[in-house]
DSSP file (Angstrom, degrees, kcal/mol; ACC not computed):
  #  RESIDUE AA STRUCTURE BP1 BP2  ACC     N-H-->O    O-->H-N    N-H-->O    O-->H-N    TCO  KAPPA ALPHA  PHI   PSI    X-CA   Y-CA   Z-CA
    1    1 A X    >         0   0    0      0, 0.0     3,-1.3     0, 0.0     0, 0.0   0.000 360.0 360.0 360.0  55.1    1.3  -31.4   21.0
    2    2 A X  T 3   -     0   0    0      1,-0.3     3,-0.1     0, 0.0     0, 0.0   0.743 360.0 -64.6  62.0  31.5    3.7  -32.9   23.4
    3    3 A X  T 3  S+     0   0    0      1,-0.2     2,-0.5     0, 0.0    -1,-0.3   0.546 103.2 127.2  72.7  12.4    2.0  -31.1   26.3
    4    4 A X    <   -     0   0    0     -3,-1.3    -1,-0.2     4,-0.0     2,-0.2  -0.900  44.1-159.4-104.7 122.6    2.8  -27.6   25.1
    5    5 A X    >>  -     0   0    0     -2,-0.5     4,-2.0    -3,-0.1     3,-0.7  -0.608  33.2-100.7 -98.8 168.4   -0.3  -25.4   24.8
    6    6 A X  H 3> S+     0   0    0      1,-0.2     4,-2.7    -2,-0.2     5,-0.2   0.885 121.8  54.5 -45.7 -49.2   -1.0  -22.3   22.9
    7    7 A X  H 3> S+     0   0    0      1,-0.2     4,-2.1     2,-0.2    -1,-0.2   0.855 105.3  53.6 -58.6 -33.7   -0.4  -20.2   26.0
    8    8 A X  H <> S+     0   0    0     -3,-0.7     4,-2.4     2,-0.2     5,-0.2   0.938 109.5  47.8 -61.0 -50.3    3.0  -21.7   26.6
    9    9 A X  H  X S+     0   0    0     -4,-2.0     4,-2.2     1,-0.2    -2,-0.2   0.886 110.1  52.2 -63.9 -38.6    4.0  -20.9   23.1
   10   10 A X  H  X S+     0   0    0     -4,-2.7     4,-2.2    -5,-0.2    -1,-0.2   0.902 110.0  49.2 -61.7 -42.0    2.8  -17.3   23.4
   11   11 A X  H  X S+     0   0    0     -4,-2.1     4,-2.3    -5,-0.2    -2,-0.2   0.878 109.8  51.0 -68.0 -34.3    4.7  -16.7   26.5
   12   12 A X  H  X S+     0   0    0     -4,-2.4     4,-2.4     1,-0.2    -1,-0.2   0.927 112.6  46.1 -66.2 -40.2    7.8  -18.1   25.0
   13   13 A X  H  X S+     0   0    0     -4,-2.2     4,-2.0    -5,-0.2    -2,-0.2   0.879 111.6  52.0 -66.7 -33.2    7.4  -15.8   22.1
   14   14 A X  H  X S+     0   0    0     -4,-2.2     4,-2.1     2,-0.2    -1,-0.2   0.886 111.3  46.9 -65.6 -42.7    6.7  -12.8   24.3
   15   15 A X  H  X S+     0   0    0     -4,-2.3     4,-2.3     2,-0.2    -2,-0.2   0.869 110.3  52.6 -67.3 -36.9    9.8  -13.5   26.4
   16   16 A X  H  X S+     0   0    0     -4,-2.4     4,-2.9     2,-0.2     5,-0.3   0.933 111.1  48.7 -66.8 -44.3   11.9  -13.9   23.1
   17   17 A X  H  X S+     0   0    0     -4,-2.0     4,-2.3     1,-0.2     5,-0.2   0.911 111.5  48.9 -63.6 -46.2   10.5  -10.4   21.9
   18   18 A X  H  X S+     0   0    0     -4,-2.1     4,-0.6     1,-0.2    -1,-0.2   0.917 115.9  43.2 -65.2 -40.2   11.3   -8.7   25.2
   19   19 A X  H  < S+     0   0    0     -4,-2.3    -2,-0.2     1,-0.1     4,-0.2   0.895 126.3  28.2 -73.7 -41.1   14.7  -10.1   25.1
   20   20 A X  H >X S+     0   0    0     -4,-2.9     4,-1.6    -5,-0.2     3,-0.7   0.636 101.6  82.7 -97.6 -19.2   15.7   -9.5   21.4
   21   21 A X  H 3X S+     0   0    0     -4,-2.3     4,-3.5    -5,-0.3     5,-0.3   0.892  82.2  59.1 -59.1 -44.5   13.5   -6.4   20.7
   22   22 A X  H 3< S+     0   0    0     -4,-0.6     4,-0.3    -5,-0.2    -1,-0.2   0.838 112.8  41.6 -55.3 -30.1   15.8   -3.7   22.1
   23   23 A X  H <4 S+     0   0    0     -3,-0.7    -1,-0.2    -4,-0.2    -2,-0.2   0.832 129.5  23.7 -83.9 -32.0   18.5   -4.8   19.7
   24   24 A X  H  X S+     0   0    0     -4,-1.6     4,-2.1     2,-0.1     3,-0.2   0.563  98.3  87.2-111.3 -11.3   16.4   -5.3   16.5
   25   25 A X  H  X S+     0   0    0     -4,-3.5     4,-2.2    -5,-0.2     5,-0.2   0.862  88.2  51.1 -66.3 -38.8   13.4   -3.2   17.1
   26   26 A X  H  > S+     0   0    0     -4,-0.3     4,-1.9    -5,-0.3    -1,-0.2   0.872 110.6  48.9 -67.7 -32.4   14.9    0.0   15.7
   27   27 A X  H  > S+     0   0    0     -3,-0.2     4,-2.0     2,-0.2    -2,-0.2   0.901 111.8  49.5 -67.1 -44.8   16.0   -1.7   12.5
   28   28 A X  H  X S+     0   0    0     -4,-2.1     4,-2.2     2,-0.2    -2,-0.2   0.885 110.7  50.2 -59.8 -40.1   12.5   -3.2   12.1
   29   29 A X  H  X S+     0   0    0     -4,-2.2     4,-2.7     1,-0.2    -2,-0.2   0.953 110.6  49.6 -65.6 -48.2   10.9    0.2   12.6
   30   30 A X  H  X S+     0   0    0     -4,-1.9     4,-2.1     1,-0.2    -1,-0.2   0.859 110.1  51.1 -59.5 -38.9   13.2    1.7   10.0
   31   31 A X  H  X S+     0   0    0     -4,-2.0     4,-2.1     2,-0.2    -1,-0.2   0.906 112.2  46.9 -60.5 -44.9   12.3   -1.1    7.5
   32   32 A X  H  X S+     0   0    0     -4,-2.2     4,-2.5     1,-0.2     5,-0.2   0.866 110.3  50.8 -69.6 -34.8    8.7   -0.5    8.0
   33   33 A X  H  X S+     0   0    0     -4,-2.7     4,-2.3     2,-0.2     5,-0.2   0.949 111.5  47.0 -64.6 -47.7    8.9    3.1    7.7
   34   34 A X  H  X S+     0   0    0     -4,-2.1     4,-2.1     1,-0.2     5,-0.2   0.906 113.7  51.3 -63.5 -41.3   10.8    2.9    4.4
   35   35 A X  H  X S+     0   0    0     -4,-2.1     4,-2.1     2,-0.2    -1,-0.2   0.918 111.1  46.2 -62.1 -46.7    8.2    0.2    3.2
   36   36 A X  H  X S+     0   0    0     -4,-2.5     4,-2.5     2,-0.2    -2,-0.2   0.893 113.4  48.6 -66.0 -41.0    5.2    2.4    4.0
   37   37 A X  H  X S+     0   0    0     -4,-2.3     4,-2.1    -5,-0.2    -2,-0.2   0.877 112.3  48.6 -67.7 -36.7    6.8    5.5    2.4
   38   38 A X  H  X S+     0   0    0     -4,-2.1     4,-2.2    -5,-0.2    -2,-0.2   0.931 112.9  49.8 -66.6 -45.2    7.6    3.5   -0.8
   39   39 A X  H  X S+     0   0    0     -4,-2.1     4,-1.7     1,-0.2    -2,-0.2   0.879 110.6  48.4 -67.7 -38.0    4.1    2.2   -0.8
   40   40 A X  H  X S+     0   0    0     -4,-2.5     4,-2.8     2,-0.2    -1,-0.2   0.898 110.2  51.9 -60.7 -44.4    2.6    5.7   -0.4
   41   41 A X  H  X S+     0   0    0     -4,-2.1     4,-2.1     1,-0.2    -2,-0.2   0.893 110.1  48.5 -63.7 -39.3    4.7    7.1   -3.2
   42   42 A X  H  X S+     0   0    0     -4,-2.2     4,-2.5     2,-0.2    -1,-0.2   0.876 110.0  50.9 -60.1 -44.6    3.6    4.3   -5.5
   43   43 A X  H  X S+     0   0    0     -4,-1.7     4,-2.0     2,-0.2    -2,-0.2   0.915 110.2  50.5 -63.3 -45.0    0.0    4.8   -4.7
   44   44 A X  H  X S+     0   0    0     -4,-2.8     4,-2.6     2,-0.2     5,-0.2   0.930 110.2  50.1 -56.8 -45.5    0.4    8.6   -5.4
   45   45 A X  H  X S+     0   0    0     -4,-2.1     4,-2.4     1,-0.2     5,-0.2   0.932 111.3  49.0 -59.3 -49.2    2.1    7.9   -8.8
   46   46 A X  H  X S+     0   0    0     -4,-2.5     4,-1.2     2,-0.2    -1,-0.2   0.806 111.3  49.8 -56.0 -36.1   -0.7    5.6   -9.8
   47   47 A X  H  X S+     0   0    0     -4,-2.0     4,-0.9     2,-0.2    -2,-0.2   0.887 113.0  44.9 -71.7 -41.7   -3.3    8.1   -8.8
   48   48 A X  H  X S+     0   0    0     -4,-2.6     4,-0.6     1,-0.2    -2,-0.2   0.872 114.1  49.0 -71.0 -35.1   -1.8   10.9  -10.7
   49   49 A X  H  < S+     0   0    0     -4,-2.4     3,-0.3    -5,-0.2    -1,-0.2   0.842 112.2  49.0 -74.9 -28.6   -1.2    8.7  -13.8
   50   50 A X  H  < S+     0   0    0     -4,-1.2    -1,-0.2    -5,-0.2    -2,-0.2   0.683 111.4  51.2 -82.8 -15.7   -4.9    7.4  -13.7
   51   51 A X  H  < S+     0   0    0     -4,-0.9    -1,-0.2    -3,-0.1    -2,-0.2   0.546  82.5 111.4 -91.8 -13.6   -6.1   11.1  -13.4
   52   52 A X  S >X S-     0   0    0     -4,-0.6     3,-1.2    -3,-0.3     4,-0.6  -0.353  77.9-120.0 -71.1 148.3   -4.2   12.3  -16.4
   53   53 A X  G >4 S+     0   0    0      1,-0.3     3,-1.2     2,-0.2    -1,-0.1   0.854 107.5  58.9 -60.7 -37.7   -6.6   13.3  -19.4
   54   54 A X  G 34 S+     0   0    0      1,-0.3    -1,-0.3     3,-0.0    -2,-0.1   0.709 103.7  51.9 -67.0 -19.3   -5.1   10.8  -21.8
   55   55 A X  G <4 S+     0   0    0     -3,-1.2     2,-0.3    -6,-0.2    -1,-0.3   0.619  89.0  94.1 -87.6 -15.6   -5.9    8.0  -19.6
   56   56 A X  S << S-     0   0    0     -3,-1.2    -5,-0.1    -4,-0.6     2,-0.0  -0.592  74.6-124.0 -83.0 135.0   -9.6    8.8  -19.1
   57   57 A X        -     0   0    0     -2,-0.3    -1,-0.1     1,-0.1    -2,-0.1  -0.297  16.9-117.5 -74.6 162.2  -12.1    7.2  -21.4
   58   58 A X        -     0   0    0     -2,-0.0    -1,-0.1     1,-0.0    -2,-0.0   0.490  47.1-117.1 -82.8  -2.2  -14.5    9.1  -23.5
   59   59 A X              0   0    0      1,-0.1    -1,-0.0     0, 0.0    -3,-0.0   0.941 360.0 360.0  76.0  57.0  -17.5    7.6  -21.7
   60   60 A X              0   0    0      0, 0.0    -1,-0.1     0, 0.0    -2,-0.0   0.560 360.0 360.0 -82.4 360.0  -19.4    5.6  -24.6
């Protein structure tokens, strides 16, 4: 691969994260937080909808 090893690529990625992370990290964390909160809300809604009496089968 043109003399570039996996460790070289990982070091380049690590340096890029260290340089650009202070600017973008807060935005990324906010996005992840909203994504997880939306996911939990949807799971709770699906659980309550599945537990409602009209959705339960009669057990034949």
